[in-house]
C-alpha positions in Angstrom: 0.0 0.2 0.0 1.6 3.4 -1.1 0.3 6.5 0.6 1.7 9.7 -0.7 1.7 13.5 0.3 3.6 16.6 -0.6 4.5 19.4 1.4 6.2 22.6 0.8 9.6 24.2 3.3 8.6 27.9 3.4 12.2 29.0 4.1 13.5 27.8 1.0 10.8 27.1 -1.4 11.2 23.3 -1.4 8.3 20.9 -2.1 8.8 17.4 -0.7 6.9 14.3 -1.1 5.7 12.2 1.7 5.0 8.5 1.0 3.7 5.8 3.1 3.4 2.3 1.8 2.1 -0.7 3.2 3.6 -3.5 1.6 1.9 -6.5 0.4 3.6 -9.6 2.6 0.1 -11.5 3.8 -0.1 -12.2 7.2 2.3 -9.5 8.9 3.0 -6.4 8.4 5.9 -4.4 6.5 5.2 -0.6 6.6 7.9 2.0 5.2 7.2 5.8 4.7 9.8 8.4 3.2 9.9 12.2 2.5 12.0 12.9 -0.5 12.8 16.4 -2.5 10.3 17.1 -5.3 12.7 18.5 -7.7 16.2 16.0 -7.2 14.0 12.9 -5.9 16.7 12.5 -3.1 15.3 10.7 0.4 15.4 13.2 3.0 14.3 10.5 5.3 13.2 7.0 5.2 11.3 5.2 8.2 10.0 1.4 8.7 7.9 0.0 11.3 8.2 -3.6 11.2 9.2 -5.9 8.3 7.6 -9.4 9.1 5.3 -12.3 7.5 3.6 -15.2 8.6 2.7 -16.2 5.3 5.1 -17.9 2.5 8.1 -16.0 2.6 8.9 -15.4 -1.3 6.0 -12.3 -0.7 8.2 -10.4 2.0 11.5 -11.0 -0.2 9.8 -9.6 -3.1 8.7 -6.6 -0.9 12.3 -6.2 0.0 13.1 -6.2 -3.7 11.0 -3.4 -4.3 12.0 -1.6 -1.2 15.5 -2.1 -2.5 14.8 -0.9 -6.1 13.4 2.5 -4.8 15.9 3.1 -2.2 18.8 1.4 -3.0 20.0 -2.0 -1.9 22.5 -0.4 0.6 21.3 3.0 1.4 20.8 3.2 5.3 17.4 3.7 6.9 17.1 6.8 8.9 14.5 5.2 11.8 13.4 1.8 12.2 10.6 1.0 14.9 10.1 -2.6 16.0 6.7 -3.4 17.4 7.5 -6.4 19.0 11.2 -8.8 19.6 9.6 -12.2 18.5 11.5 -14.7 16.2 9.5 -13.9 12.9 10.2 -10.1 13.7 13.7 -10.4 13.9 14.1 -12.6 10.9 12.2 -10.3 8.5 14.4 -7.6 10.1 17.7 -9.5 9.1 16.7 -9.7 5.6 16.0 -6.2 5.2 19.4 -4.9 6.9 21.5 -7.3 4.9 24.4 -5.5 3.4 22.8 -2.3 4.3 25.0 0.6 5.7 24.5 1.7 9.2 21.4 3.4 10.0 20.4 6.5 12.2 18.1 4.9 14.9 16.4 2.0 15.7 13.7 2.2 18.3 12.3 -0.8 20.1 10.3 -1.7 23.7 12.0 -2.6 26.7 11.5 -6.4 27.5 12.2 -8.1 31.1 13.8 -11.2 31.3 10.6 -13.0 31.5 9.5 -11.8 28.3 13.0 -12.3 26.8 12.4 -15.7 27.9 9.4 -16.6 26.4 10.0 -15.2 22.9 13.1 -17.8 23.4 11.0 -20.8 24.3 7.7 -20.0 22.3 9.3 -21.9 19.2 12.4 -23.3 20.7 14.3 -20.7 19.0 17.3 -21.3 21.9 19.5 -22.8 19.2 19.6 -19.9 16.6 22.7 -18.1 18.4 22.4 -14.7 16.4 18.8 -14.6 17.8 19.6 -15.5 21.2 22.3 -12.4 20.6 19.6 -10.3 20.0 17.2 -11.1 22.6 19.6 -11.3 25.2 21.2 -7.7 24.5 19.2 -6.2 21.6 21.4 -2.6 22.4 24.5 -4.4 21.4 23.1 -6.6 18.8 21.7 -4.0 16.9 24.7 -1.3 16.9 26.0 -3.4 14.0 23.2 -1.9 12.1 22.2 1.6 13.9 24.1 4.3 15.3 21.5 4.9 18.4 19.3 2.4 19.9 16.7 3.6 21.9 15.1 1.0 24.1 11.0 2.5 24.8 9.7 1.7 28.5 6.5 2.5 30.2 6.0 5.9 31.5 4.5 6.3 35.4 2.3 8.6 34.1 0.9 9.0 30.5 0.8 12.5 28.8 -1.8 13.0 25.9 -0.1 13.7 22.1 0.1 17.1 21.6 1.1 18.0 18.1 -0.1 21.6 18.7 2.8 22.3 20.7 5.8 20.9 19.1 7.9 22.9 16.4 10.2 21.2 14.0 13.3 20.4 14.8 16.7 22.2 14.4 18.7 18.9 13.2 17.7 16.0 11.2 16.0 14.3 14.2 15.2 15.2 17.6 14.5 12.9 20.4 12.4 15.0 23.1 12.3 12.9 26.6 11.8 13.8 30.0 14.5 10.8 31.0 18.2 11.8 31.1 19.4 8.8 29.2 18.5 9.0 26.3 19.1 5.3 25.4 16.0 4.6 27.6 13.2 6.8 27.1 9.4 6.1 28.3 6.8 6.2 26.0 5.6 10.0 26.6 9.1 10.9 24.5 8.4 11.7 20.9 10.3 12.1 18.1 10.6 15.5 15.8 12.3 16.0 12.9 13.4 18.9 10.7 10.8 18.6 7.9 7.6 19.0 10.2 7.1 15.3 10.7 6.6 14.2 14.2 6.5 10.3 15.7 5.1 9.4 18.8 5.0 6.0 20.6 2.8 4.0 23.3 3.9 1.2 24.9 1.5 -1.7 25.9 2.6 -4.0 28.8 2.2 -7.0 31.1 0.1 -6.6 33.9 2.7 -6.2 36.7 0.7 -8.5 39.1 0.6 -11.4 36.8 4.7 -10.7 35.5 5.8 -10.3 39.4 4.2 -13.9 39.9 6.1 -15.2 37.2 8.8 -14.2 38.2 8.8 -15.6 41.9 8.0 -19.2 40.3 11.1 -18.4 37.6 13.0 -17.5 41.0 11.7 -20.7 42.8 13.4 -22.9 39.7 17.0 -21.5 40.2 15.8 -18.5 37.5 19.4 -16.7 36.9 19.4 -13.0 36.1 23.1 -12.9 35.2 22.4 -14.6 31.7 19.1 -15.7 30.4 20.8 -18.5 28.3 22.0 -20.1 31.5 18.4 -20.4 32.1 17.8 -22.2 29.2 20.2 -25.4 29.0 17.9 -28.0 31.0 15.0 -29.3 29.4 12.6 -30.2 32.1 13.2 -26.3 33.7 12.2 -24.9 30.1 8.9 -27.3 30.1 8.5 -25.7 33.7 8.1 -22.8 32.2 5.8 -23.2 29.5 3.8 -24.6 32.1 3.9 -21.2 34.2 3.3 -19.2 31.3 0.3 -21.6 30.2 -1.1 -21.3 33.4 -0.9 -17.4 33.6 -2.1 -17.2 29.8 0.7 -15.5 28.8 1.1 -14.5 24.7 3.7 -13.4 22.9 1.5 -9.9 22.3 1.6 -8.5 26.1 4.6 -5.9 24.8 3.8 -4.3 21.7 5.0 -1.0 20.6 2.5 1.7 18.7 3.7 4.5 16.7 1.3 7.3 16.1 2.8 10.1 12.9 1.8 13.2 11.4 2.5 16.8 11.0 4.3 18.3 14.0 1.7 21.3 14.0 -1.0 22.5 11.8 0.8 26.1 12.6 3.7 24.8 10.7 2.7 22.0 8.2 -1.2 22.5 6.8 -2.8 20.3 4.5 -4.1 21.0 1.6 -6.8 18.8 -0.7 -7.6 15.3 -0.3 -6.4 11.8 0.3 -6.4 9.9 -2.7 -6.4 6.2 -2.5 -5.0 3.7 -5.3 -5.8 0.1 -5.3 -3.4 -2.0 -7.3 -3.5 -5.9 -7.8 -0.4 -7.6 -8.5 0.6 -11.3 -9.0 4.3 -11.4 -7.3 6.2 -8.1 -9.0 3.9 -8.1 -12.1 1.0 -5.3 -11.8 -2.8 -6.3 -13.3 -4.3 -3.2 -12.3 -4.1 0.2 -11.0 -7.1 2.1 -11.0 -8.4 5.3 -8.7 -10.4 4.0 -5.8 -11.6 7.0 -3.9 -11.0 10.6 -2.5 -10.9 10.7 1.6 -11.2 13.5 4.3 -8.8 16.0 5.4 -7.4 14.3 7.9 -3.2 13.1 8.4 -2.4 11.2 11.0 -1.3 7.4 10.7 -2.0 5.0 13.5 -0.1 1.9 13.6 -0.8 -0.9 15.9 1.3 -3.4 15.4 -0.3 -6.5 17.4 -1.5 -4.7 20.1 -3.9 -6.0 22.2 -6.7 -3.4 22.1 -9.2 -5.3 23.9 -7.2 -4.7 27.1 -5.5 -1.4 26.4 -7.6 0.7 24.2 -8.7 2.8 27.0 -4.7 3.9 27.8 -4.3 4.3 24.1 -7.5 6.5 23.7 -6.4 8.7 26.2 -3.1 9.7 25.2 -4.5 9.7 21.2 -7.2 12.6 22.6 -6.1 15.7 21.1 -5.7 14.2 17.5 -8.4 11.4 17.8 -10.4 13.6 15.3 -7.6 13.9 12.6 -6.7 10.2 12.8 -6.8 9.2 8.9 -5.4 5.8 8.9 -5.8 3.1 11.6 -4.2 -0.4 11.3 -6.4 -2.8 12.8 -3.9 -5.3 15.3 -2.5 -8.7 14.9 -4.0 -8.9 11.3 -7.5 -8.6 12.1 -8.1 -11.2 14.8 -11.3 -10.4 17.1 -9.7 -11.1 20.3 -7.4 -8.3 19.9 -10.2 -5.8 18.7 -12.4 -3.8 21.0 -15.8 -2.3 19.6 -15.4 0.9 21.5 -12.9 1.9 19.0 -15.2 2.7 15.9 -17.5 5.2 18.8 -14.0 6.9 19.5 -12.2 7.2 16.7 -13.7 7.9 12.9 -10.6 7.5 10.3 -10.5 7.8 6.6 -9.4 4.4 6.7 -9.2 1.1 8.4 -6.2 -1.2 7.0 -5.6 -4.6 8.0 -2.3 -6.6 6.6 -3.4 -10.4 6.2 -3.8 -13.4 3.9 -6.2 -13.2 1.1 -7.3 -16.6 2.3 -8.6 -14.9 5.6 -10.9 -13.0 3.9 -12.3 -15.6 1.2 -13.7 -18.0 3.9 -14.9 -15.2 5.9 -12.7 -15.6 9.3 -11.7 -11.7 9.5 -14.7 -11.0 12.5 -13.3 -7.8 12.9 -13.6 -6.7 9.2 -17.0 -8.0 9.4 -17.8 -5.8 12.3 -16.5 -2.6 11.3 -18.7 -3.0 7.8 -21.8 -2.8 10.4 -20.3 -0.5 12.8 -17.8 2.4 11.2 -19.2 5.8 10.6 -17.9 5.7 6.8 -14.4 4.9 6.8 -13.0 3.0 4.3 -12.3 -0.8 5.5 -8.9 -1.9 3.4 -7.4 -5.6 3.2 -4.0 -5.5 2.4 -3.0 -9.2 1.2 -0.2 -11.0 -0.8 -2.0 -9.9 -4.3 -2.8 -6.3 -3.5 -1.3 -2.8 -2.5 -3.1 0.3 -2.2 -2.1 4.1 -2.9 -3.0 7.5 -1.4 -1.8 10.4 -1.9 -2.1 14.3 -0.6 -0.6 17.8 -0.6 0.8 19.2 2.8 2.4 22.9 3.0 5.3 23.8 5.5 4.4 26.9 6.4 7.3 28.1 8.9 10.5 26.2 10.4 11.2 28.6 13.3 10.2 27.9 17.1 8.4 31.2 18.5 
């Protein structure tokens, strides 16, 4: 899926194109965003949120190849956000970063040792030395690919996203955080750019009483805090850990990093016109059709939910979205449309131009997309968009950046 905008730097009258892609990878999500100079076509900012598929891997390889054709095989990714650190996300990430120059920044959720252990034993990935290195210390591992590694933790006192108070940065990127350690921030922090774009974050985390109970049960098994790997040599212990997770109904979606992005301030970056959306059907890399779809409304923000459990966490995310709830243009349906991750209150609280789900075509054909079925009856007019192995979508809009000076 491609989503394209144009805006202008009023200081030097440079026009920029901003393009959002929801790549067709089937049951998974691979999202990228770029800002490019209108005249030179040079990419000024390249952002990626997740690169993963649970469908056939050749769909992801095809989309990575298309990504490389646009941005070069070795050109760095400026900012990459991972919603989760599970094995499938790791494999997709390694495919995307292979042979690429070091990027500026990667932003990932901070996990406890219990959460890291769960990811390792869930699919018996203990024998993968590279993944073990990544999950034990993602900061050290990601230093091979990025200059800055940022871990995001849960803020004790959540604050609302408030783009009207944010001015464009003087540098290319500026991480605004209340913490003194810029390598470990909370999810009240945000990333602003010199091009008038802002990235917000929200981290869903496990329920603390359950997490503490699991930790206590682990320690009773002799769980070591020094090295996760030391806890995984005994198959009997691993089975006992699995039993503990199962008894507490633990899932791999307990921690999930949401990203919300759009213009930093309507005082500096004003939208004009409408979104224009196009659907394109393709088989592998051969496009069969590309037709104009529809004009959408005057909203700007994109909400990327990853695999978040909105049934449990929508209330807290909704509170952070209050100041931009009427400006949400695109809302991704979490975990590929599974009903147990959905909350019916969402359609009463937000009214985006488009609801987007990325999943297998088969899941739509056999009518097991309960969320999509519910949205058809409950949405107030937003278009329901299914991105799958054989379909992309394009959306275009114009923005004008009016002023870069902070006053």
